[in-house]
Structure formats: structure tokens, C-alpha cells
N, C-alpha and C positions, 0 to 999 in steps of 0.2 A: 212480390208475395214480401221481400226486406220493404218497402217503402207502407204498405198498409199495415204491416208491424210497425215502421216508426210511428207513423200516424196513430197506432191504438194507442202506442207507447203513452205520448209525448198526453194524450189527452187523456187516458188515464195518471199522470203525474201531476197533471194543473188540476183536477177533479179531484185529487189527496189533497195537492197540494191546496189550493180553493176551501175545503175542506175542513182544511187543520186549523187555518189562519180561523174558518167561522169560529172554530170552539175553541178556539184561544181571548177571545174577547170578551171583558168586562163584565159584569149582568147587569149592569149602568144604577144609576140611581134608585137608593128606596125609592117609597109611596110620599108621596104627603101626607101629613099627620088627620091629615082630615082624611084618607083611604079609609071608604067602609069595609072589617077585611072583614064580617061576617056572613055577606054570602053575596044575593047580588051588588054591581057599583051601576054607581048613578056616571052616563058617558059622560058631564059636565060641561061643552062645548070643546071636547081634543078630539075631532075626529072630522075626519074632511071626505063627504061626498066623491064613491068614487064609479059611478056609479053613468055618467057621461062621460067619462074620459075612457071607462074601458068598450061603453057601442064607438066612440070618435073610432079608437086604435083596430078597433074591430072591420068598421068598415074601412079606413084607410088596406088595412093588411088584403083585403076580402079584394078592394080594387087591384090590388098591385099585382097579385096573380091573374086576373083575369085580366090585366092588358101583358101580362110575361108567355099566360098560357095562344092572349091571343096574340099579339109575336112570335112567339116557338108556330104557332098555325099558320099565320103571311109568310113565315120565310119554311114552311115547306113545303107550303105549295106553290111560293114559288121555284124553290129546288125541283120541286117535282115538273114543269110545265121545261125547265131548261131542260 
């Protein structure tokens, strides 16, 4: 029980510390002078498409999960035969 309590307390400390650090950051630079503040704003070429990267990461994560599942299945199967 002490081990679980210690782990939970360490995780909570890390979460609180990271939130405190993130909220202490400066708001950043002001928008450029040509910034349209009356409604919708144009993208202006400052974005990066993330669709392909997300699909690659999801595919790699799924493949890794399938590999780990297969490896665990084989390990259990070998233990049952022995």
C-alpha cells in the first residue's frame, strides 16, 4: 500500500509542477500589425498539415500494439505447452 501511495503522490506532484510551469509562461509576442481583429483571420501560410503525420503515428502505434499482443500470446502458449 505504501508503494502505491508513493507512486500516486509522485505522479500528482509531477502534474501540479508541470501545470504551474505551463501557466507561468509569457503570453508571447503580439500579433502582426496586419492582423484582422474584426472577425475571421486568414491563414497566411503559417500552418502545417498534420493529417499524414497523425495517420502514420496511429498506424505505428497499432502495429506495435499488435506485435506486443502477438508476443504475449506466443509466450503464454509456450508456457502452456511446457
